[in-house]
N, C-alpha and C positions, 0 to 999 in steps of 0.2 A: 445600772441598778445597782453596781457595787457601793456599799456605803465607804465613806470616806474616814479617815482617823477622826477628823474636827469632829462629825457626828454623830462618831460612838464616843466620843466622851463628852458632848454634852447630854447624851443618855446616860452618864453614868448615875444621875443623879436621882432617876427613876428605875434604875436596876441596877443590882448589885456588881461591881466591878468584878471585870475576870480573875478569877483566883486561880494558880496552879492546880487546883485541886479540882477544877470544871474539868470535866471531860469535854472530848474532842464534839460529839454528840450536841451537848448543853450547849457550848459554843457557838455552831452551826443554826442549831433552834434559835438561839437568840438573833443571828445576826439573818435569819427568814424572819422571825417574828417582826425586826426592824424593818427589812424591806416592805413586808407587807404592810405594816405601818406609813412606810414614806408612801409607798402606791396609795394608799387610802387618801391619804392628804392632797397628793399631787392627782388625785382623779377628779374631773369635772362634772355635775358639782362634787365638792370633797363628801368623803363619805365617812361615817362617823363607823366604830363596831358593830355597834347595835344594830344598826341597818344594814349590815352586810348581808349578803346571802350565797346560796349555793352559784347562782347566775354571775356574781360577783369575782370570787373564785375562779370561776371558768375565763371569766374576762382577765384576769391578773395570769393564769398558766397559759393563756393565748398570746399575751405581753410578751411572757417570759420566753414564747419561742423563737424570737429574733434574736436572741443571745445563744442560742442551741450552737452545740459541736459536732451532732449526729447526722451523717446524710441520709435523708430519707427517700428513697428512690419514687416516683411518680409512678403510674398504671403505663405511660406511654416513655419511659426510659428503657433504654435497652439490656439496664442492668436490673431491672425491677425484679425482685426476687434472689440475686445475685448476693450471699455473704461477703464475698470478696471481689468486688469489681476489678478486672483488669487496667483499667482507663479512669481519668475524670471524667463527669459528668455534671451538669448545671442544675440537677437537682436541689432543692433547699437543704439547708442545717436548721434541724430541730433540737428541740431538748428531747433528752432521751425518755423513752417511758419509765425508767426505773429511778433515774433523776427525780422525775415528777412523783411520782410514788413516794421516795422518801422524803420528798418536801412538804406533802400533802401530811404526812404522817409526822413529822416534827410540826407542822403549824397546829395541826389537831391536838397535838397533847401543848401547847405555845396556849391557844385559844381558851382551854380549861385552865391550866397554870396561871393566865392574867385573869380571872376572875370568869369568864365565861361558862353558861351552863351547857352541858352535855348535850342535853335534847336540842339545843340551838346554834350547836357547833355548824356553821355554815361549810368547813373543809369534809364534814363527816355526811354532807346532803347528798343522797340519792344521785342528782345530775353531776356531779364530782366522780362518784364510783362508777357512773356509767361512763363518762368521759374517759376516765382513764383506762378503763376494758378498752375502747372504742381505742385510743393511742397504741395498746399495747398491741393489739389484734393487726391492727394498719400498719405498725411497727414490723411486725414480725412478719408479715406478708411482703413487704417493702425489701426489706433486708435478707429476705428467705432463713431467717431464724425461729426456732420455738422459744417459748415463754415458759415452758414446762419447768417446774418448781425443780429444781437442782436438787441432787441427793449431795448432801456433805460428804469430803473425804473424811472419815475417819481412821485416828491410827491402827494399827495392828491392835486386835483385843488380849494380845498375848502379856501385855503391859511391858514390853520389852520396846525401848528406843527406836526407832527407824535407822538402822546404821546403812553402812554401805553394801552393794549387793557382794555376795560369797563370792571368791576368786573361782575361775572354771577349775575343775577338777584337775589332777596331774595326768597324764596317760600312762596306761601301765608299764612295768618296766618291760623293758625289750632284753630278749635273750643275747643279743650280741653284745653287750657291755660285761658280761660274766665270763670273762678268758682266765 
């Protein structure tokens, strides 16, 4: 799945070369777009982007599962629902929901940046959204975690930078030392 340096060099004629001002997000989006394009070219029969549907995007996401690094327990596993299992198990490694969700967001943006019409964007298809929701819910159950939106930790609103905690208060003076 990983792009080799020779393939990224050959694609420099169609896309601008990576500049120091390119953000990490832009670089990742370009790599994801190139990987999806490679997937379409290797598809049997080969697929053009204009004929790509939400079903093809789902096929791509399932293909990516083989490269996942997140342990997802099956319902038969004794560790199903445990966020930190005490021992190894034979459950499969899958792509984490958050990784897939971010990938689809980047590919959705890349599709439109590469001339695709928003209403024809296969990465925004209802089937893709439902699949991602299903993955999120099943992984949450399997790992015993909640995917509720996390509240961001905000610095204190006093405008002061966070410093080390203050030292403990000094003990009251004792009368014995006053001789």
